[in-house]
C-alpha positions as CSV (number, residue, x, y, z in Angstrom):
1,X,-11.7,-38.7,3.3
2,X,-11.5,-34.7,2.7
3,X,-8.1,-33.0,2.3
4,X,-7.7,-30.7,5.3
5,X,-5.3,-28.6,3.3
6,X,-8.1,-27.7,0.8
7,X,-11.5,-26.4,0.9
8,X,-14.4,-27.3,-1.3
9,X,-17.9,-25.5,-1.6
10,X,-19.9,-27.9,0.7
11,X,-17.2,-27.3,3.6
12,X,-17.1,-23.6,2.9
13,X,-21.0,-23.4,3.4
14,X,-20.7,-25.4,6.5
15,X,-18.0,-23.2,8.0
16,X,-19.7,-19.9,7.2
17,X,-23.1,-21.4,8.9
18,X,-21.3,-23.0,12.1
19,X,-17.7,-21.8,12.5
20,X,-16.5,-19.5,15.3
21,X,-15.4,-16.4,13.8
22,X,-12.3,-14.7,14.7
23,X,-10.7,-11.5,13.6
24,X,-7.1,-10.3,13.9
25,X,-6.0,-6.9,14.9
26,X,-5.2,-5.8,11.3
27,X,-8.8,-6.6,10.0
28,X,-10.2,-4.7,13.1
29,X,-8.1,-1.6,12.7
30,X,-8.9,-1.3,8.9
31,X,-12.5,-0.6,10.0
32,X,-11.5,3.2,10.7
33,X,-10.7,3.5,7.2
34,X,-14.3,2.5,5.9
35,X,-17.1,5.0,5.4
36,X,-19.7,5.2,8.0
37,X,-22.1,3.6,5.5
38,X,-19.9,0.6,5.2
39,X,-19.3,0.4,8.8
40,X,-22.9,0.3,9.8
41,X,-23.7,-2.1,6.9
42,X,-21.3,-4.5,8.2
43,X,-22.3,-3.9,11.9
44,X,-26.1,-4.2,11.3
45,X,-26.0,-7.0,8.7
46,X,-22.9,-9.1,9.1
47,X,-22.3,-8.9,12.8
48,X,-26.0,-9.0,13.8
49,X,-26.2,-12.6,11.6
50,X,-23.0,-14.0,13.4
51,X,-23.0,-12.2,16.8
52,X,-23.2,-15.5,18.8
53,X,-20.2,-17.0,17.0
54,X,-17.7,-13.8,17.1
55,X,-14.7,-14.2,19.5
56,X,-11.6,-12.2,19.8
57,X,-8.3,-13.5,21.4
58,X,-7.2,-11.2,24.2
59,X,-4.0,-10.6,22.4
60,X,-6.1,-9.0,19.5
61,X,-8.1,-7.0,21.5
62,X,-4.9,-5.7,23.5
63,X,-3.1,-4.9,20.4
64,X,-6.3,-3.1,18.9
65,X,-6.6,-1.0,21.8
66,X,-2.9,-0.1,21.7
67,X,-3.1,1.0,18.3
68,X,-6.4,2.5,17.8
69,X,-5.6,6.1,18.7
70,X,-2.7,6.1,16.1
71,X,-4.9,4.7,13.3
72,X,-7.7,7.2,14.1
73,X,-5.2,10.2,13.7
74,X,-4.2,9.0,10.3
75,X,-7.1,10.5,8.4
76,X,-6.2,13.9,10.1
77,X,-2.6,13.6,8.8
78,X,-3.9,12.9,5.3
79,X,-6.0,16.0,5.2
80,X,-3.1,18.3,6.7
81,X,-0.7,16.8,4.2
82,X,-2.9,18.1,1.2
83,X,-1.7,21.6,1.9
84,X,1.9,21.7,3.1
85,X,5.0,19.3,2.7
86,X,5.8,17.2,5.7
87,X,9.5,16.1,6.1
88,X,7.8,12.7,7.3
89,X,5.8,12.2,4.2
90,X,7.2,13.2,0.8
91,X,3.7,12.4,-0.9
92,X,2.4,15.7,0.6
93,X,2.0,19.4,0.1
94,X,0.4,18.9,-3.3
95,X,-1.6,22.3,-3.0
96,X,1.4,24.5,-2.1
97,X,3.4,22.6,-4.7
98,X,0.9,23.7,-7.5
99,X,1.0,27.1,-6.1
100,X,4.7,27.3,-6.0
101,X,4.8,26.3,-9.7
102,X,2.3,29.0,-10.8
103,X,4.6,31.8,-8.9
104,X,7.6,30.6,-10.3
105,X,6.3,30.6,-13.9
106,X,5.1,34.3,-13.5
107,X,8.1,35.5,-11.7
108,X,10.7,33.8,-13.7
109,X,9.4,32.2,-16.8
110,X,7.2,35.3,-18.0
111,X,10.2,37.4,-17.2
112,X,12.3,35.2,-19.4
113,X,9.7,35.2,-22.1
114,X,9.5,39.0,-22.1
115,X,13.2,39.3,-22.4
116,X,13.3,37.1,-25.4
117,X,10.7,39.3,-27.0
118,X,12.6,42.4,-26.3
119,X,15.6,41.0,-27.9
120,X,13.6,40.0,-31.1
121,X,12.3,43.6,-31.2
122,X,15.7,45.0,-30.8
123,X,17.4,42.7,-33.5
124,X,14.7,43.4,-36.1
125,X,13.8,47.2,-35.6
126,X,16.3,48.7,-37.9
127,X,15.4,49.3,-41.4
128,X,18.8,49.5,-43.0
129,X,19.8,46.0,-42.4
130,X,18.5,42.5,-41.9
131,X,16.7,41.1,-40.3
132,X,13.9,43.7,-40.5
133,X,10.2,43.8,-39.4
134,X,7.9,46.8,-38.9
135,X,7.8,48.3,-35.5
136,X,4.3,46.9,-34.9
137,X,5.0,43.4,-36.1
138,X,5.4,41.9,-32.8
139,X,2.5,43.8,-31.1
140,X,0.0,41.1,-31.2
141,X,2.4,38.5,-29.6
142,X,3.4,41.2,-26.9
143,X,-0.4,41.5,-26.2
144,X,-0.7,37.7,-25.7
145,X,2.2,37.6,-23.3
146,X,0.9,40.5,-21.5
147,X,-2.5,38.7,-21.2
148,X,-0.8,35.6,-19.9
149,X,0.9,37.7,-17.2
150,X,-2.2,39.1,-16.1
151,X,-4.0,35.9,-16.2
152,X,-1.1,34.2,-14.1
153,X,-1.7,37.1,-11.6
154,X,-5.3,36.5,-11.2
155,X,-4.7,32.9,-10.9
156,X,-2.2,33.4,-8.1
157,X,-4.9,35.4,-6.3
158,X,-7.4,32.8,-6.8
159,X,-5.1,30.2,-5.4
160,X,-4.5,32.4,-2.2
161,X,-8.4,32.6,-1.9
162,X,-8.8,28.8,-2.6
163,X,-6.4,28.0,0.0
164,X,-8.2,29.8,2.7
165,X,-11.4,27.8,1.7
166,X,-9.5,24.7,1.5
167,X,-7.9,25.4,5.1
168,X,-11.5,26.2,6.3
169,X,-13.0,22.9,5.0
170,X,-10.1,20.9,6.3
171,X,-10.6,22.2,9.6
172,X,-14.1,21.0,9.5
173,X,-13.3,17.6,8.4
174,X,-10.7,17.4,11.3
175,X,-13.4,18.4,13.7
176,X,-15.6,16.0,12.4
177,X,-12.9,13.1,12.7
178,X,-12.1,14.2,16.2
179,X,-15.8,14.0,17.1
180,X,-16.1,10.4,15.8
181,X,-12.6,9.6,17.5
182,X,-14.2,10.8,21.0
183,X,-17.4,8.7,20.6
184,X,-15.7,5.6,18.6
185,X,-18.5,3.7,17.3
186,X,-16.1,1.2,15.9
187,X,-14.7,0.4,19.4
188,X,-18.1,0.2,20.9
189,X,-19.4,-2.2,18.2
190,X,-16.5,-4.4,18.7
191,X,-17.0,-4.4,22.5
192,X,-20.8,-5.1,21.9
193,X,-20.5,-8.0,19.4
194,X,-17.3,-9.8,20.1
195,X,-16.7,-12.1,23.3
196,X,-13.3,-11.2,24.3
197,X,-10.9,-13.8,25.7
198,X,-9.2,-13.8,29.1
199,X,-5.8,-12.3,29.4
200,X,-3.0,-14.8,29.8
201,X,-0.6,-14.4,32.8
202,X,3.0,-13.7,32.6
203,X,4.1,-17.3,33.0
204,X,1.8,-18.6,30.1
205,X,3.5,-15.8,28.0
206,X,6.9,-16.7,28.9
207,X,6.3,-20.3,28.0
208,X,5.1,-19.1,24.4
209,X,8.1,-17.0,24.2
210,X,10.6,-19.8,24.7
211,X,8.6,-22.1,22.3
212,X,8.6,-19.0,19.8
213,X,12.4,-18.9,19.8
214,X,12.6,-22.5,18.5
215,X,9.7,-21.9,16.0
216,X,10.9,-18.7,14.6
217,X,14.4,-20.0,14.1
218,X,13.1,-22.8,12.0
219,X,10.6,-20.7,10.3
220,X,7.5,-22.2,11.8
221,X,4.3,-20.2,11.5
222,X,2.7,-17.8,12.6
223,X,4.8,-14.7,13.3
224,X,8.4,-15.7,12.5
225,X,8.7,-12.5,10.2
226,X,8.4,-10.4,13.3
227,X,11.4,-12.0,14.8
228,X,14.0,-9.4,13.8
229,X,11.6,-6.5,13.8
230,X,10.1,-6.4,17.3
231,X,11.2,-7.1,21.1
232,X,9.9,-8.6,24.2
233,X,6.6,-10.5,24.2
234,X,5.7,-8.1,21.0
235,X,7.7,-10.2,18.8
236,X,5.6,-13.3,19.8
237,X,2.2,-11.5,19.3
238,X,1.1,-13.6,16.4
239,X,2.0,-16.7,18.1
240,X,0.3,-15.6,21.4
241,X,-3.0,-15.0,19.6
242,X,-2.6,-18.3,17.6
243,X,-2.2,-20.2,21.0
244,X,-5.2,-18.5,22.4
245,X,-7.2,-19.2,19.2
246,X,-6.3,-22.9,19.4
247,X,-7.3,-23.3,23.1
248,X,-10.7,-21.6,22.7
249,X,-11.5,-23.6,19.4
250,X,-10.4,-26.9,21.4
251,X,-12.5,-26.2,24.3
252,X,-15.7,-25.4,22.2
253,X,-14.9,-28.2,19.6
254,X,-15.7,-25.7,16.8
255,X,-14.4,-25.1,13.4
256,X,-12.7,-21.5,12.9
257,X,-12.7,-18.8,10.3
258,X,-10.0,-16.4,11.0
259,X,-10.1,-13.2,9.1
260,X,-6.7,-11.4,8.9
261,X,-5.3,-8.8,6.7
262,X,-1.9,-9.5,7.5
263,X,-0.6,-10.9,4.2
264,X,2.9,-12.1,5.3
265,X,4.3,-15.6,4.3
266,X,4.3,-16.6,8.1
267,X,0.4,-16.9,7.7
268,X,-0.2,-17.6,4.1
269,X,0.8,-19.6,1.1
270,X,0.7,-17.2,-2.1
271,X,0.1,-17.7,-5.7
272,X,2.4,-16.4,-8.5
273,X,0.9,-13.1,-8.4
274,X,1.4,-12.6,-4.6
275,X,-2.0,-13.0,-4.0
276,X,-3.1,-15.1,-0.7
277,X,-3.8,-18.5,-1.7
278,X,-4.3,-20.7,1.5
279,X,-3.4,-20.9,5.2
280,X,0.0,-22.3,5.8
281,X,-0.3,-26.1,6.0
282,X,1.7,-26.0,9.4
283,X,-1.2,-23.9,10.9
284,X,-4.0,-26.3,9.5
285,X,-1.9,-29.3,10.8
286,X,-1.6,-27.7,14.3
287,X,-5.2,-26.8,14.6
288,X,-6.4,-30.3,13.4
289,X,-4.1,-32.0,16.0
290,X,-5.8,-29.8,18.7
291,X,-9.3,-30.0,17.1
292,X,-10.7,-32.2,14.5
293,X,-12.5,-29.4,13.0
294,X,-11.7,-27.2,10.0
295,X,-9.6,-24.2,10.0
296,X,-9.5,-21.6,7.3
297,X,-8.4,-18.1,6.7
298,X,-9.8,-15.0,4.7
299,X,-8.9,-11.4,4.4
300,X,-11.6,-8.9,4.9
301,X,-13.0,-8.4,1.4
302,X,-12.8,-12.4,0.6
303,X,-14.8,-12.8,3.9
304,X,-17.5,-10.2,3.4
305,X,-17.8,-11.5,-0.4
306,X,-18.1,-15.2,0.8
307,X,-20.4,-14.5,3.7
308,X,-22.9,-12.3,1.4
309,X,-23.1,-15.1,-0.9
310,X,-23.4,-18.1,1.4
311,X,-25.6,-16.7,4.0
312,X,-27.6,-14.4,1.2
313,X,-26.9,-11.3,3.2
314,X,-28.0,-7.9,1.8
315,X,-24.6,-6.2,1.6
316,X,-23.9,-3.7,-1.2
317,X,-21.3,-4.3,-3.8
318,X,-20.0,-0.8,-3.2
319,X,-19.2,-1.9,0.4
320,X,-17.2,-4.8,-0.6
321,X,-15.2,-2.8,-3.2
322,X,-14.5,-0.3,-0.5
323,X,-13.2,-3.1,2.0
324,X,-11.2,-4.5,-0.8
325,X,-9.6,-1.1,-1.8
326,X,-8.6,-0.4,1.8
327,X,-7.2,-3.9,2.2
328,X,-5.3,-3.5,-1.1
329,X,-3.9,0.0,-0.3
330,X,-2.8,-0.9,3.3
331,X,-1.2,-4.1,2.1
332,X,1.3,-2.0,0.1
333,X,0.8,1.7,0.9
334,X,3.6,2.0,3.5
335,X,6.1,0.3,1.2
336,X,5.0,2.5,-1.7
337,X,5.6,5.6,0.3
338,X,9.2,4.5,1.3
339,X,10.0,3.3,-2.1
340,X,8.5,6.3,-3.8
341,X,10.7,8.5,-1.4
342,X,13.7,6.5,-2.3
343,X,13.0,6.8,-6.0
344,X,12.4,10.5,-5.6
345,X,15.6,11.2,-3.9
346,X,17.5,9.0,-6.4
347,X,16.4,11.1,-9.5
348,X,15.2,14.7,-9.8
349,X,11.9,14.2,-11.3
350,X,9.8,16.9,-12.5
351,X,6.8,14.9,-11.6
352,X,6.3,11.8,-9.5
353,X,3.1,9.8,-9.0
354,X,2.3,7.0,-6.6
355,X,-0.7,4.9,-7.8
356,X,-3.1,3.2,-5.3
357,X,-6.1,0.9,-5.7
358,X,-7.6,0.5,-9.2
359,X,-4.9,2.7,-10.7
360,X,-2.5,0.0,-10.4
361,X,-4.6,-2.1,-12.8
362,X,-2.4,-0.7,-15.6
363,X,0.7,-2.4,-14.4
364,X,2.4,0.4,-12.3
365,X,3.0,1.4,-9.1
366,X,4.7,4.6,-9.6
367,X,5.1,7.0,-12.7
368,X,7.9,9.5,-13.1
369,X,8.6,12.4,-15.7
370,X,11.9,14.0,-15.6
371,X,12.9,17.5,-16.7
372,X,13.6,16.2,-20.1
373,X,10.0,14.9,-20.4
374,X,11.2,11.2,-20.3
375,X,8.3,9.2,-18.8
376,X,9.3,6.1,-16.8
377,X,7.0,3.6,-15.1
378,X,7.8,1.4,-12.2
379,X,6.2,-1.9,-10.9
380,X,7.1,-3.4,-7.6
381,X,6.9,-7.2,-6.8
382,X,7.8,-9.1,-3.8
383,X,10.1,-12.3,-4.3
384,X,8.4,-15.2,-2.6
385,X,11.8,-17.2,-3.0
386,X,15.1,-16.3,-3.9
387,X,16.0,-19.2,-6.0
388,X,17.7,-18.7,-9.3
389,X,15.0,-20.3,-11.6
390,X,12.1,-18.3,-10.1
391,X,14.0,-15.0,-10.1
392,X,15.1,-15.6,-14.0
393,X,11.8,-16.9,-14.8
394,X,9.9,-13.9,-13.2
395,X,12.5,-11.6,-14.9
396,X,11.6,-13.0,-18.3
397,X,7.9,-12.7,-17.8
398,X,8.4,-9.1,-16.9
399,X,10.2,-8.3,-20.0
400,X,7.5,-10.2,-22.0
401,X,5.0,-7.7,-20.5
402,X,7.2,-4.8,-20.9
403,X,5.9,-3.9,-24.6
404,X,2.3,-3.7,-23.6
405,X,2.9,-1.9,-20.3
406,X,5.0,0.7,-22.1
407,X,2.4,1.0,-24.9
408,X,-0.7,1.1,-22.6
409,X,1.1,3.9,-20.5
410,X,2.8,5.7,-23.3
411,X,6.2,5.3,-21.5
412,X,9.8,5.6,-22.5
413,X,11.1,3.2,-19.9
414,X,9.9,0.5,-17.8
415,X,11.6,-0.5,-14.4
416,X,10.8,-3.8,-12.5
417,X,11.5,-3.5,-8.9
418,X,12.2,-6.8,-6.8
419,X,11.5,-6.7,-3.1
420,X,13.6,-9.2,-1.4
421,X,12.3,-10.5,2.1
422,X,15.7,-9.1,3.7
423,X,19.1,-8.2,3.3
424,X,20.3,-11.8,2.7
425,X,17.5,-12.6,0.0
426,X,18.1,-9.2,-1.9
427,X,21.8,-10.0,-1.9
428,X,21.3,-13.3,-3.3
429,X,18.7,-12.1,-5.9
430,X,21.3,-9.6,-6.9
431,X,24.1,-12.2,-7.3
432,X,21.6,-14.3,-9.7
433,X,21.1,-11.2,-11.9
434,X,24.7,-10.7,-12.9
435,X,24.9,-14.4,-13.9
436,X,25.6,-14.7,-17.6
437,X,21.9,-15.6,-18.8
438,X,20.1,-12.7,-16.8
439,X,23.0,-10.3,-17.7
440,X,22.4,-11.1,-21.2
441,X,18.7,-10.5,-21.2
442,X,19.2,-7.2,-19.4
443,X,21.7,-6.1,-21.8
444,X,19.3,-6.9,-24.9
445,X,16.7,-4.7,-23.2
446,X,18.6,-2.0,-21.5
447,X,17.2,0.8,-23.8
448,X,13.7,0.7,-22.2
449,X,13.9,-1.7,-19.4
450,X,15.8,-1.9,-16.2
451,X,15.6,-3.8,-12.8
452,X,16.3,-2.7,-9.3
453,X,16.5,-5.1,-6.4
454,X,16.3,-4.1,-2.8
455,X,14.8,-4.7,0.8
456,X,13.1,-2.7,3.4
457,X,15.2,-2.5,6.7
458,X,14.0,-4.0,9.9
459,X,12.3,-0.8,11.0
460,X,10.4,-0.7,7.7
461,X,11.3,2.9,7.3
462,X,13.9,2.6,4.6
463,X,14.4,0.9,1.3
464,X,18.0,-0.2,0.5
465,X,19.2,-1.1,-3.1
466,X,21.4,-4.1,-3.7
467,X,21.4,-4.2,-7.4
468,X,20.4,-1.6,-10.4
469,X,20.8,-3.0,-13.8
470,X,21.4,0.3,-15.3
471,X,24.8,0.3,-13.4
472,X,25.8,-3.0,-15.1
473,X,29.1,-2.7,-16.8
């Protein structure tokens, strides 16, 4: 008898050849971030191969329609943010910031350099006392400084001209995006390829909500992580789509592949590196009690990789890599932005960089350089559990990797940031770290290593710290 909580190679082959294939809202919305080439390759190669097995719960289609306009606007915002600083996005205004540095250097620093040169000349021009140098001794240096001043003036003009070009090209890009938005080939492809489930009535949704109250209080998946963050039927959106999925699979007597980029613990089990490992066993058990078929889950990039391999489809590796990069960036980008903003406010950095995608491979999520030239790297890890043994064990692992990360990135300091699930979890973790053994380890490594513990508020708009090892007494 096969183990329903695991999947082997033969079961996986059978699934990809026979199962209903169901996407959730997150995996659908990510299509708007793919290039046209990758979109078309998936539509023409993958969707065409499985078109008779593709189904969407009505709840997924409803959420997709509700959020698609907002998602389609994001690329426009990213172009606009290249130029000017936005109060809603601290990681913006890079061009204006560069130009500001050039202008500031010309108006303030060059004048300062010229002032020091003038003082040097005045202190050394009298031939009747020391220090003394000939009148023309500093002429060459003065010419160099004047050349630099002239070069900065030209650079300032070039920045102004380039900004006009950049603004013009950004407008073109925005027009292209707006044109795509008006036609929306992604939406039309979904309508064409997916069978869409029927809308459930109010009484059915109310019954699910009542069941959801009990399930969420007892952390029975899916969706319990939305319990404190949403209101009305919205907080039960994952449970509603799950119930619709169960009913459809049961009526059709078919196995199911569920494609989701929602990588929260109310859907997945994770490995030690916070990578998705398998569906929650409660989901598998509930599915099998309704339907004696197999249920398994994949994120978009794993699904694309598997379907290419198993069904022998011609999909470019570059397309799979692009899908993977979008998945990885969206799994963390919003939190990265919020945490980066918190760190930037906390310290007056001369330079602050948020890494994405492949750049994270060096073990860093953020890099900062302060006004004294001190280079500090940051990594963020989400705590799967808040028990003492796990937290202390992960702390020791981070310290063991510290030397390599510092060496690889030429850092002066390395900061390990632990994200708690919520305020209660982050508070418990903070208490663990002030116990004798963790405190001793932190003290021994305080010269080049520190730890920050915190959580994101319910709105996911603010990071709140509960512990900072540099404040340990």
